C-alpha positions in Angstrom: 3.3 -26.6 10.0 5.8 -26.3 7.3 3.8 -22.9 6.0 4.0 -21.4 9.3 7.6 -22.1 9.7 8.4 -20.7 6.2 6.7 -17.5 7.5 8.1 -17.3 10.7 11.5 -17.4 8.8 10.5 -14.8 6.4 9.4 -12.4 9.5 12.8 -13.0 11.2 14.7 -12.6 7.9 12.8 -9.3 7.1 13.5 -7.9 10.6 17.2 -8.8 10.4 17.6 -7.3 6.7 15.6 -4.1 7.5 17.6 -3.5 10.7 20.8 -4.0 8.7 19.6 -1.7 6.2 18.6 1.0 8.6 21.9 0.9 10.4 23.6 1.6 7.1 21.0 4.3 6.2 21.9 6.0 9.6 25.6 5.9 8.9 25.0 7.4 5.3 22.6 10.2 6.7 25.0 11.4 9.3 28.0 11.1 7.3 26.5 13.2 4.4 24.3 15.2 6.7 20.7 14.2 5.2 18.3 15.3 8.0 14.9 16.5 8.4 15.8 19.8 10.1 13.7 21.6 12.8 10.9 23.9 11.5 10.9 27.1 13.5 7.8 28.2 12.4 6.1 24.8 13.5 8.2 23.9 16.4 7.3 20.0 15.9 11.2 18.7 16.6 14.2 20.4 18.0 17.3 18.5 16.4 18.0 17.3 13.1 17.1 13.5 12.4 17.5 11.4 9.4 14.5 10.7 7.6 15.4 8.0 5.1 14.2 4.9 7.5 11.7 4.1 4.7 14.1 3.3 2.3 14.8 -0.1 4.1 11.2 -1.3 3.2 11.2 -2.1 -0.6 14.7 -3.9 -0.8 13.9 -6.0 2.1 10.5 -7.0 0.5 12.3 -7.8 -2.8 15.1 -9.7 -1.0 12.9 -12.0 1.2 10.1 -12.5 -1.4 12.9 -13.4 -4.2 14.8 -15.8 -1.9 11.7 -17.5 -0.7 10.1 -18.1 -4.0 13.2 -19.4 -5.4 14.0 -21.5 -2.7 10.5 -23.1 -2.7 10.7 -23.6 -6.6 14.2 -25.0 -6.4 12.9 -27.7 -3.9 9.6 -28.2 -5.4 7.6 -27.0 -2.3 5.0 -24.8 -4.1 1.9 -26.9 -3.6 -0.6 -24.8 -6.0 1.5 -23.8 -9.1 -1.4 -22.3 -11.0 -2.9 -20.5 -8.4 0.5 -19.3 -6.9 1.8 -18.5 -10.4 -1.3 -16.0 -10.8 -0.7 -14.3 -7.5 3.0 -14.2 -8.0 2.4 -12.2 -11.1 0.5 -9.7 -9.0 3.0 -9.3 -6.4 5.7 -8.7 -9.1 3.4 -5.9 -10.5 3.1 -4.6 -7.0 6.8 -4.6 -6.6 7.2 -2.8 -9.8 4.4 -0.2 -8.6 6.1 0.1 -5.4 9.5 0.6 -6.9 8.2 3.6 -8.6 6.9 5.2 -5.5 10.0 4.1 -4.0 12.1 6.3 -6.5 9.6 9.1 -6.1 9.8 8.9 -2.4 13.7 9.4 -2.4 13.6 12.1 -4.8 11.0 13.9 -2.8 12.8 13.4 0.6 15.9 15.0 -1.2 14.3 17.8 -3.1 10.7 18.4 -2.0 8.6 17.7 -5.1 5.5 19.7 -6.3 2.4 17.9 -5.1 1.1 17.7 -8.6 4.0 15.8 -9.7 3.7 13.4 -6.7 -0.1 12.6 -7.7 0.6 11.9 -11.3 3.2 9.4 -10.4 1.1 7.9 -7.6 -1.7 7.5 -10.3 0.8 6.1 -12.6 2.0 3.5 -10.0 -1.4 2.6 -9.0 -2.5 2.0 -12.8 0.4 -0.3 -13.2 -0.9 -2.5 -10.2 -4.5 -2.3 -11.6 -3.2 -3.5 -15.0 -2.3 -6.7 -13.3 -6.0 -7.6 -13.1 -6.2 -6.8 -9.6 -9.1 -4.3 -8.5 -12.1 -4.2 -6.3 -14.7 -6.4 -7.9 -17.1 -6.6 -4.7 -18.3 -4.0 -2.3 -19.9 -6.8 0.0 -22.8 -4.8 0.7 -21.4 -1.3 1.0 -24.0 1.3 0.0 -26.0 -1.6 -1.1 -23.5 -2.7 -3.9 -22.3 -6.3 -4.1 -20.4 -7.4 -7.3 -19.2 -4.4 -9.6 -17.8 -4.5 -13.1 -14.4 -3.7 -14.1 -15.1 -0.4 -15.5 -16.4 0.8 -12.1 -13.7 -1.4 -10.0 -10.7 -0.4 -11.7 -11.0 3.5 -11.3 -12.5 2.8 -7.7 -9.1 1.0 -7.1 -7.0 3.8 -8.3 -8.6 6.2 -6.2 -8.5 4.0 -3.2 -4.8 3.3 -3.7 -3.9 7.0 -4.0 -6.1 7.7 -0.8 -4.5 5.1 1.2 -1.0 6.1 0.1 -1.6 9.6 1.1 -3.6 8.7 4.4 -0.3 6.8 5.6 1.8 9.7 4.5 -0.5 12.3 6.4 -0.6 10.5 9.6 3.0 10.0 9.8 3.4 13.0 12.1 4.8 11.5 15.5 7.0 8.7 16.5 5.6 5.3 15.8 2.1 6.3 14.7 2.2 5.4 11.1 4.3 2.6 11.4 2.3 1.3 14.5 -0.7 1.4 12.4 0.6 -0.4 9.9 2.0 -2.9 12.0 -1.6 -3.5 13.1 -3.0 -3.5 9.8 -0.4 -6.0 8.4 -0.7 -8.3 11.4 -4.6 -8.6 10.9 -4.0 -9.0 7.2 -1.5 -11.8 7.9 -4.0 -13.7 10.0 -6.7 -13.2 7.2 -4.4 -14.7 4.5 -2.8 -17.5 6.6 -6.4 -18.5 7.7 -7.4 -18.4 3.9 -4.2 -20.3 2.9 -3.2 -17.7 0.6 0.6 -18.4 0.9 1.9 -15.8 -1.3 -0.2 -13.0 0.1 0.7 -14.3 3.4 4.3 -14.2 2.6 4.2 -10.5 1.3 2.3 -9.3 4.3 4.4 -11.2 7.0 7.6 -10.0 5.2 6.5 -6.2 5.1 5.4 -6.8 8.9 8.9 -7.6 9.9 10.4 -4.5 7.8 8.2 -2.2 9.4 8.7 -3.6 13.1 12.5 -3.2 12.6 11.8 0.6 11.8 9.5 1.0 14.5 11.9 0.0 17.2 14.5 2.3 15.9 11.8 5.2 15.5 10.4 4.8 18.9 13.3 3.8 21.0 16.2 5.3 19.2 17.7 8.6 20.0 19.3 11.4 18.2 22.2 11.4 20.9 23.2 7.9 20.1 22.6 8.4 16.4 20.1 5.5 16.3 16.7 7.5 15.7 15.4 8.0 12.2 12.1 8.9 10.4 10.1 6.9 7.7 10.2 9.9 5.2 8.0 9.9 2.1 9.8 7.1 0.6 8.7 4.6 3.5 5.1 6.1 3.7 4.6 5.9 -0.1 5.6 2.5 -0.5 4.1 1.2 2.7 0.6 2.9 1.7 0.8 1.0 -1.9 1.6 -2.4 -0.2 -1.3 -2.1 2.5 -3.9 -1.0 -0.3 -2.6 -4.0 -2.5 -3.3 -6.4 0.4 -6.4 -5.0 1.1 -7.8 -5.0 -2.2 -6.5 -8.7 -2.7 -9.0 -9.5 0.1 -11.9 -7.6 -1.8 -11.0 -9.8 -4.9 -10.6 -13.3 -3.6 -13.0 -16.0 -2.5 -13.0 -17.6 0.9 -11.8 -21.1 1.0 -15.3 -22.3 1.8 -16.7 -20.8 -1.6 -18.5 -17.4 -2.4 -20.2 -16.0 0.8 -22.1 -12.8 1.5 -20.2 -12.6 4.7 -18.3 -9.5 4.4 -16.4 -9.8 7.8 -13.0 -9.8 6.1 -13.9 -6.8 4.1 -14.9 -5.1 7.4 -11.9 -5.9 9.3 -9.4 -5.2 6.5 -10.6 -1.7 6.1 -11.2 -1.1 9.9 -7.3 -1.4 10.4 -7.0 1.4 8.4 -10.2 3.3 9.4 -8.6 6.0 11.2 -5.9 7.3 8.7 -8.7 7.0 6.0 -11.1 9.0 8.1 -8.4 11.7 8.9 -7.4 12.5 5.5 -11.0 12.7 4.4 -11.7 15.1 7.4 -8.6 17.2 6.7 -9.2 17.4 2.9 -12.8 18.6 3.3 -12.2 21.0 6.3 -9.4 22.6 4.4 -11.5 23.3 1.5 -14.3 24.6 3.6 -11.8 27.1 5.1 -10.8 28.1 1.7 -7.4 26.7 2.3 -5.5 24.5 0.0 -6.2 20.9 0.9 -2.6 20.0 0.0 -0.9 22.3 2.5 0.3 20.8 5.8 -0.9 22.3 9.0 -1.3 21.5 12.7 -4.9 20.4 12.8 -4.1 16.5 12.6 -5.6 14.2 15.2 -2.3 13.6 16.8 -1.7 17.3 17.1 -5.2 17.9 18.7 -4.5 15.3 21.2 -1.1 16.8 22.2 -2.9 20.1 22.5 -5.0 18.3 25.1 -1.9 17.7 27.1 -0.8 14.3 26.1 2.7 13.7 25.5 4.0 12.1 22.2 4.3 8.6 23.8 0.4 9.0 25.4 -0.7 10.2 22.0 0.8 7.5 19.9 -0.6 4.8 22.3 -4.0 6.3 22.4 -4.5 6.4 18.7 -3.0 2.8 18.3 -5.4 1.4 21.2 -8.4 3.0 19.5 -7.5 1.3 16.2 -7.3 -2.0 18.0 -10.4 -1.3 19.8 -12.2 -0.4 16.4 -11.0 -3.5 14.6 -12.1 -5.9 17.3 -15.7 -3.9 17.6 -16.2 -4.0 13.9 -15.2 -7.7 13.6 -17.7 -8.5 16.4 -20.6 -6.4 15.4 -20.0 -7.5 11.6 -22.0 -10.8 12.8 -25.1 -8.8 13.6 -24.9 -5.5 11.9 -24.9 -4.6 8.1 -21.8 -2.8 6.9 -23.6 0.3 6.2 -24.7 0.5 9.8 -21.1 -0.2 10.9 -19.7 2.5 8.8 -22.3 4.9 10.2 -21.5 4.1 13.7 -17.7 4.4 13.1 -18.0 7.9 11.3 -20.3 9.1 14.1 -17.9 7.9 16.9 -15.0 9.6 15.2 -16.7 12.7 14.8 -18.0 12.7 18.6 -14.5 12.1 19.5 -13.1 15.1 17.5 -15.7 17.1 18.9 -14.8 16.0 22.4 -11.0 16.4 21.9 -11.8 20.0 20.3 -13.4 21.0 23.6 -10.4 19.8 25.7 -7.8 21.5 23.5 -5.7 24.2 24.6 -4.7 27.2 22.5 -1.8 26.3 20.1 1.6 27.0 21.8 4.9 27.1 19.9 6.9 25.0 22.1 9.0 22.2 21.1 8.4 18.6 22.5 11.0 16.8 24.5 14.4 15.8 22.8 13.7 12.3 23.6 10.3 12.4 21.8 11.3 14.3 18.8 9.0 13.8 15.8 8.9 14.6 12.3 6.7 17.3 10.6 3.3 16.1 9.3 3.7 15.7 5.5 1.1 17.4 3.1 -1.7 15.6 1.4 0.3 14.6 -1.6 3.4 13.3 0.3 
């Protein structure tokens, strides 16, 4: 009960701190005219909107984790000091890596960096996190592989972190979508960590959940007219992607409280929560290559653009994708009891492919028309942020 109370307090504290920071960022953005401007060639949104909302994530995470850990150590409430110390070191590395991407995101939001520079810094941040001793050491039967050595797990983790980071950045194309998917994923991960009694990871996921939830409310329900709406920006999507990948890799690297098991349910559920962004970034990367176009140049072929060309509004598109994500998680969680992880992966990819084919047949020709002012949406980012 004490643990639940602490985590609930962290969640509420994170929401309040993030909301306060967002109000400050809105004030600074409007005072200094730091906006995401409408793109006449792409006609995605019609009025200038601040894009610094993601700057609230990392400060909130640092403040809440620092306060909670300090409070617990001060009053002797850390029950497993050796284990918690190891996990806290990993969280410290994560905060260092996240801060590096945080600075990268701020610079990119203000100056629009070259994608090569962004990739280089993303790999550097991922390498810093992997150097903490955290990497994927078990694929739980995926492609017939179970335990893997460090010289395979470390580079695999580097690639996965860059992939997930860019997947979150890429799908941040309409109001509440990337943050909504992150909320679902963080909620699922929080439940897993709480059940497995991993307090440090639970604290991290719950705190990030509170910060993103606060942003989601401003992003979805705020309006430019009231000066309460803002976007996540690269600062938010990059740091959010890293934290999500850190938590997912942590699940791949720890044992359940009942000992080692070949049950890969957690592995499946964790990756299922981000399956749509991961499949989407893979699809766009390869289709752009097939069409002899740069895989790093943004376009209007994302899943949310396709659904909107089928006649759905921004709101309908958002809930359709979020609903599909929840269904995918629940279905994979249930089927993981009876089906092999490889069969599940094939089914997921097949369903996603069939859905895209069906959507493609329903799509209308691209129209150069703005969406409603009340449902403004940022331009989708390029693959490197």
